[in-house]
mmCIF file of the C-alpha atoms, coordinates in Angstrom:
data_MODEL
# 
_entry.id   MODEL 
# 
loop_
_atom_site.group_PDB 
_atom_site.id 
_atom_site.type_symbol 
_atom_site.label_atom_id 
_atom_site.label_alt_id 
_atom_site.label_comp_id 
_atom_site.label_asym_id 
_atom_site.label_entity_id 
_atom_site.label_seq_id 
_atom_site.pdbx_PDB_ins_code 
_atom_site.Cartn_x 
_atom_site.Cartn_y 
_atom_site.Cartn_z 
_atom_site.occupancy 
_atom_site.B_iso_or_equiv 
_atom_site.pdbx_formal_charge 
_atom_site.auth_seq_id 
_atom_site.auth_comp_id 
_atom_site.auth_asym_id 
_atom_site.auth_atom_id 
_atom_site.pdbx_PDB_model_num 
ATOM 1   C CA . MET A 1 1   ? 220.264 2.024  -20.915 1.00 0.00 ? 1   MET A CA 1 
ATOM 2   C CA . ASP A 1 2   ? 219.001 -0.436 -18.357 1.00 0.00 ? 2   ASP A CA 1 
ATOM 3   C CA . GLU A 1 3   ? 215.444 -0.565 -17.025 1.00 0.00 ? 3   GLU A CA 1 
ATOM 4   C CA . ASN A 1 4   ? 216.283 1.297  -13.774 1.00 0.00 ? 4   ASN A CA 1 
ATOM 5   C CA . GLU A 1 5   ? 217.811 4.212  -15.684 1.00 0.00 ? 5   GLU A CA 1 
ATOM 6   C CA . ASN A 1 6   ? 214.738 4.364  -17.910 1.00 0.00 ? 6   ASN A CA 1 
ATOM 7   C CA . ASN A 1 7   ? 212.417 4.403  -14.881 1.00 0.00 ? 7   ASN A CA 1 
ATOM 8   C CA . MET A 1 8   ? 214.488 7.200  -13.317 1.00 0.00 ? 8   MET A CA 1 
ATOM 9   C CA . LEU A 1 9   ? 214.169 9.256  -16.492 1.00 0.00 ? 9   LEU A CA 1 
ATOM 10  C CA . GLU A 1 10  ? 210.406 8.700  -16.562 1.00 0.00 ? 10  GLU A CA 1 
ATOM 11  C CA . ASP A 1 11  ? 210.129 9.732  -12.893 1.00 0.00 ? 11  ASP A CA 1 
ATOM 12  C CA . GLU A 1 12  ? 212.203 12.835 -13.583 1.00 0.00 ? 12  GLU A CA 1 
ATOM 13  C CA . GLU A 1 13  ? 209.927 13.763 -16.475 1.00 0.00 ? 13  GLU A CA 1 
ATOM 14  C CA . LEU A 1 14  ? 206.825 13.240 -14.303 1.00 0.00 ? 14  LEU A CA 1 
ATOM 15  C CA . ASN A 1 15  ? 208.262 15.579 -11.660 1.00 0.00 ? 15  ASN A CA 1 
ATOM 16  C CA . ASN A 1 16  ? 208.299 18.369 -14.248 1.00 0.00 ? 16  ASN A CA 1 
ATOM 17  C CA . ILE A 1 17  ? 204.553 18.077 -14.896 1.00 0.00 ? 17  ILE A CA 1 
ATOM 18  C CA . VAL A 1 18  ? 202.295 20.850 -13.624 1.00 0.00 ? 18  VAL A CA 1 
ATOM 19  C CA . ILE A 1 19  ? 198.514 20.418 -13.660 1.00 0.00 ? 19  ILE A CA 1 
ATOM 20  C CA . LEU A 1 20  ? 196.517 23.587 -14.279 1.00 0.00 ? 20  LEU A CA 1 
ATOM 21  C CA . ASN A 1 21  ? 192.765 24.082 -14.447 1.00 0.00 ? 21  ASN A CA 1 
ATOM 22  C CA . ASP A 1 22  ? 191.292 25.851 -17.459 1.00 0.00 ? 22  ASP A CA 1 
ATOM 23  C CA . GLU A 1 23  ? 188.292 28.180 -17.400 1.00 0.00 ? 23  GLU A CA 1 
ATOM 24  C CA . ASN A 1 24  ? 185.983 25.126 -17.538 1.00 0.00 ? 24  ASN A CA 1 
ATOM 25  C CA . GLY A 1 25  ? 187.630 23.526 -14.513 1.00 0.00 ? 25  GLY A CA 1 
ATOM 26  C CA . GLU A 1 26  ? 189.276 20.810 -16.626 1.00 0.00 ? 26  GLU A CA 1 
ATOM 27  C CA . GLU A 1 27  ? 192.769 19.710 -15.637 1.00 0.00 ? 27  GLU A CA 1 
ATOM 28  C CA . ILE A 1 28  ? 195.441 20.252 -18.281 1.00 0.00 ? 28  ILE A CA 1 
ATOM 29  C CA . PRO A 1 29  ? 198.987 18.888 -17.865 1.00 0.00 ? 29  PRO A CA 1 
ATOM 30  C CA . PHE A 1 30  ? 201.963 21.072 -18.755 1.00 0.00 ? 30  PHE A CA 1 
ATOM 31  C CA . GLU A 1 31  ? 205.667 20.365 -18.692 1.00 0.00 ? 31  GLU A CA 1 
ATOM 32  C CA . PHE A 1 32  ? 207.505 22.915 -16.558 1.00 0.00 ? 32  PHE A CA 1 
ATOM 33  C CA . LEU A 1 33  ? 210.402 24.333 -18.600 1.00 0.00 ? 33  LEU A CA 1 
ATOM 34  C CA . ASP A 1 34  ? 211.761 27.289 -16.637 1.00 0.00 ? 34  ASP A CA 1 
ATOM 35  C CA . VAL A 1 35  ? 211.160 30.442 -14.619 1.00 0.00 ? 35  VAL A CA 1 
ATOM 36  C CA . ILE A 1 36  ? 212.294 33.711 -16.202 1.00 0.00 ? 36  ILE A CA 1 
ATOM 37  C CA . GLU A 1 37  ? 212.721 36.878 -14.144 1.00 0.00 ? 37  GLU A CA 1 
ATOM 38  C CA . TYR A 1 38  ? 211.875 40.120 -15.933 1.00 0.00 ? 38  TYR A CA 1 
ATOM 39  C CA . GLU A 1 39  ? 211.453 43.606 -14.451 1.00 0.00 ? 39  GLU A CA 1 
ATOM 40  C CA . GLY A 1 40  ? 211.160 42.275 -10.900 1.00 0.00 ? 40  GLY A CA 1 
ATOM 41  C CA . GLU A 1 41  ? 208.461 39.767 -11.800 1.00 0.00 ? 41  GLU A CA 1 
ATOM 42  C CA . GLU A 1 42  ? 208.736 36.009 -12.361 1.00 0.00 ? 42  GLU A CA 1 
ATOM 43  C CA . TYR A 1 43  ? 207.208 34.216 -15.330 1.00 0.00 ? 43  TYR A CA 1 
ATOM 44  C CA . VAL A 1 44  ? 206.828 30.472 -15.728 1.00 0.00 ? 44  VAL A CA 1 
ATOM 45  C CA . VAL A 1 45  ? 207.368 28.883 -19.150 1.00 0.00 ? 45  VAL A CA 1 
ATOM 46  C CA . LEU A 1 46  ? 205.213 25.798 -19.701 1.00 0.00 ? 46  LEU A CA 1 
ATOM 47  C CA . LEU A 1 47  ? 204.776 23.381 -22.587 1.00 0.00 ? 47  LEU A CA 1 
ATOM 48  C CA . PRO A 1 48  ? 201.365 21.725 -23.041 1.00 0.00 ? 48  PRO A CA 1 
ATOM 49  C CA . VAL A 1 49  ? 201.701 17.948 -22.732 1.00 0.00 ? 49  VAL A CA 1 
ATOM 50  C CA . GLU A 1 50  ? 200.282 16.366 -25.861 1.00 0.00 ? 50  GLU A CA 1 
ATOM 51  C CA . GLU A 1 51  ? 198.702 12.928 -25.801 1.00 0.00 ? 51  GLU A CA 1 
ATOM 52  C CA . GLU A 1 52  ? 200.568 12.059 -28.985 1.00 0.00 ? 52  GLU A CA 1 
ATOM 53  C CA . GLU A 1 53  ? 204.268 12.763 -29.275 1.00 0.00 ? 53  GLU A CA 1 
ATOM 54  C CA . SER A 1 54  ? 205.175 15.072 -32.128 1.00 0.00 ? 54  SER A CA 1 
ATOM 55  C CA . GLU A 1 55  ? 208.544 16.130 -33.476 1.00 0.00 ? 55  GLU A CA 1 
ATOM 56  C CA . ASP A 1 56  ? 208.103 19.855 -32.954 1.00 0.00 ? 56  ASP A CA 1 
ATOM 57  C CA . LEU A 1 57  ? 207.810 21.437 -29.534 1.00 0.00 ? 57  LEU A CA 1 
ATOM 58  C CA . GLY A 1 58  ? 204.677 23.400 -30.285 1.00 0.00 ? 58  GLY A CA 1 
ATOM 59  C CA . GLU A 1 59  ? 203.873 26.640 -28.552 1.00 0.00 ? 59  GLU A CA 1 
ATOM 60  C CA . VAL A 1 60  ? 204.870 27.364 -25.000 1.00 0.00 ? 60  VAL A CA 1 
ATOM 61  C CA . VAL A 1 61  ? 202.632 29.077 -22.461 1.00 0.00 ? 61  VAL A CA 1 
ATOM 62  C CA . ILE A 1 62  ? 204.033 31.961 -20.425 1.00 0.00 ? 62  ILE A CA 1 
ATOM 63  C CA . LEU A 1 63  ? 202.241 32.896 -17.213 1.00 0.00 ? 63  LEU A CA 1 
ATOM 64  C CA . LYS A 1 64  ? 203.082 35.401 -14.486 1.00 0.00 ? 64  LYS A CA 1 
ATOM 65  C CA . ILE A 1 65  ? 203.742 33.939 -11.044 1.00 0.00 ? 65  ILE A CA 1 
ATOM 66  C CA . GLU A 1 66  ? 201.862 35.594 -8.198  1.00 0.00 ? 66  GLU A CA 1 
ATOM 67  C CA . ASP A 1 67  ? 202.221 34.760 -4.533  1.00 0.00 ? 67  ASP A CA 1 
ATOM 68  C CA . THR A 1 68  ? 199.223 33.475 -2.625  1.00 0.00 ? 68  THR A CA 1 
ATOM 69  C CA . GLU A 1 69  ? 198.421 33.608 1.075   1.00 0.00 ? 69  GLU A CA 1 
ATOM 70  C CA . SER A 1 70  ? 199.909 30.131 1.445   1.00 0.00 ? 70  SER A CA 1 
ATOM 71  C CA . GLU A 1 71  ? 203.703 29.913 1.342   1.00 0.00 ? 71  GLU A CA 1 
ATOM 72  C CA . ASP A 1 72  ? 203.453 26.483 -0.306  1.00 0.00 ? 72  ASP A CA 1 
ATOM 73  C CA . GLU A 1 73  ? 201.390 27.643 -3.285  1.00 0.00 ? 73  GLU A CA 1 
ATOM 74  C CA . GLU A 1 74  ? 201.734 30.082 -6.127  1.00 0.00 ? 74  GLU A CA 1 
ATOM 75  C CA . SER A 1 75  ? 199.202 31.320 -8.594  1.00 0.00 ? 75  SER A CA 1 
ATOM 76  C CA . TYR A 1 76  ? 199.775 31.606 -12.344 1.00 0.00 ? 76  TYR A CA 1 
ATOM 77  C CA . VAL A 1 77  ? 197.967 34.383 -14.195 1.00 0.00 ? 77  VAL A CA 1 
ATOM 78  C CA . SER A 1 78  ? 197.808 35.153 -17.889 1.00 0.00 ? 78  SER A CA 1 
ATOM 79  C CA . VAL A 1 79  ? 199.838 38.006 -19.320 1.00 0.00 ? 79  VAL A CA 1 
ATOM 80  C CA . ASP A 1 80  ? 197.999 40.396 -21.621 1.00 0.00 ? 80  ASP A CA 1 
ATOM 81  C CA . ASP A 1 81  ? 200.972 42.575 -22.550 1.00 0.00 ? 81  ASP A CA 1 
ATOM 82  C CA . GLU A 1 82  ? 202.318 41.284 -25.871 1.00 0.00 ? 82  GLU A CA 1 
ATOM 83  C CA . GLU A 1 83  ? 205.624 43.121 -25.435 1.00 0.00 ? 83  GLU A CA 1 
ATOM 84  C CA . THR A 1 84  ? 206.253 41.465 -22.059 1.00 0.00 ? 84  THR A CA 1 
ATOM 85  C CA . LEU A 1 85  ? 205.403 38.035 -23.479 1.00 0.00 ? 85  LEU A CA 1 
ATOM 86  C CA . ASN A 1 86  ? 207.767 38.533 -26.414 1.00 0.00 ? 86  ASN A CA 1 
ATOM 87  C CA . THR A 1 87  ? 210.595 39.754 -24.180 1.00 0.00 ? 87  THR A CA 1 
ATOM 88  C CA . VAL A 1 88  ? 210.218 36.852 -21.731 1.00 0.00 ? 88  VAL A CA 1 
ATOM 89  C CA . PHE A 1 89  ? 210.101 34.374 -24.633 1.00 0.00 ? 89  PHE A CA 1 
ATOM 90  C CA . GLU A 1 90  ? 213.237 35.897 -26.203 1.00 0.00 ? 90  GLU A CA 1 
ATOM 91  C CA . MET A 1 91  ? 215.021 35.567 -22.832 1.00 0.00 ? 91  MET A CA 1 
ATOM 92  C CA . PHE A 1 92  ? 213.900 31.926 -22.637 1.00 0.00 ? 92  PHE A CA 1 
ATOM 93  C CA . LYS A 1 93  ? 215.086 31.240 -26.203 1.00 0.00 ? 93  LYS A CA 1 
ATOM 94  C CA . GLU A 1 94  ? 218.492 32.772 -25.496 1.00 0.00 ? 94  GLU A CA 1 
ATOM 95  C CA . LYS A 1 95  ? 218.893 30.747 -22.295 1.00 0.00 ? 95  LYS A CA 1 
ATOM 96  C CA . PHE A 1 96  ? 217.977 27.446 -23.988 1.00 0.00 ? 96  PHE A CA 1 
ATOM 97  C CA . LYS A 1 97  ? 219.296 28.030 -27.513 1.00 0.00 ? 97  LYS A CA 1 
ATOM 98  C CA . ASP A 1 98  ? 221.571 24.980 -27.228 1.00 0.00 ? 98  ASP A CA 1 
ATOM 99  C CA . GLU A 1 99  ? 218.883 22.669 -25.835 1.00 0.00 ? 99  GLU A CA 1 
ATOM 100 C CA . PHE A 1 100 ? 215.843 23.373 -28.037 1.00 0.00 ? 100 PHE A CA 1 
ATOM 101 C CA . ASN A 1 101 ? 215.437 23.866 -31.757 1.00 0.00 ? 101 ASN A CA 1 
ATOM 102 C CA . PHE A 1 102 ? 213.323 27.018 -32.026 1.00 0.00 ? 102 PHE A CA 1 
ATOM 103 C CA . VAL A 1 103 ? 211.474 27.715 -35.271 1.00 0.00 ? 103 VAL A CA 1 
ATOM 104 C CA . ASP A 1 104 ? 210.233 31.222 -35.968 1.00 0.00 ? 104 ASP A CA 1 
ATOM 105 C CA . ASP A 1 105 ? 206.812 31.530 -37.567 1.00 0.00 ? 105 ASP A CA 1 
ATOM 106 C CA . ASP A 1 106 ? 208.376 33.631 -40.322 1.00 0.00 ? 106 ASP A CA 1 
ATOM 107 C CA . GLU A 1 107 ? 210.777 30.802 -41.226 1.00 0.00 ? 107 GLU A CA 1 
ATOM 108 C CA . GLU A 1 108 ? 207.985 28.206 -41.633 1.00 0.00 ? 108 GLU A CA 1 
ATOM 109 C CA . GLU A 1 109 ? 206.301 29.983 -44.543 1.00 0.00 ? 109 GLU A CA 1 
# 
């Protein structure tokens, strides 16, 4: 791979980064993985960007997308319903089963 191809890959990866603010107002970078539609609602699947690269993907974050008054912006809100989270995550896993190596918590023990 030449240097230009490498730079293009890095730029593509940077374009998938979403910056969210936590409850303390601190900016946290996430990698945008996908949007899953479930029961008429849209949910974004994000992966926290770690400072150090690790072999496993870690846990994803699933947030509900809500429209704002501005057409150019959307708001992400947490989902409290465990059943909805599990269903959206199962849909995500099925969609990307050939691209990611998912490990169930039960299998790790």
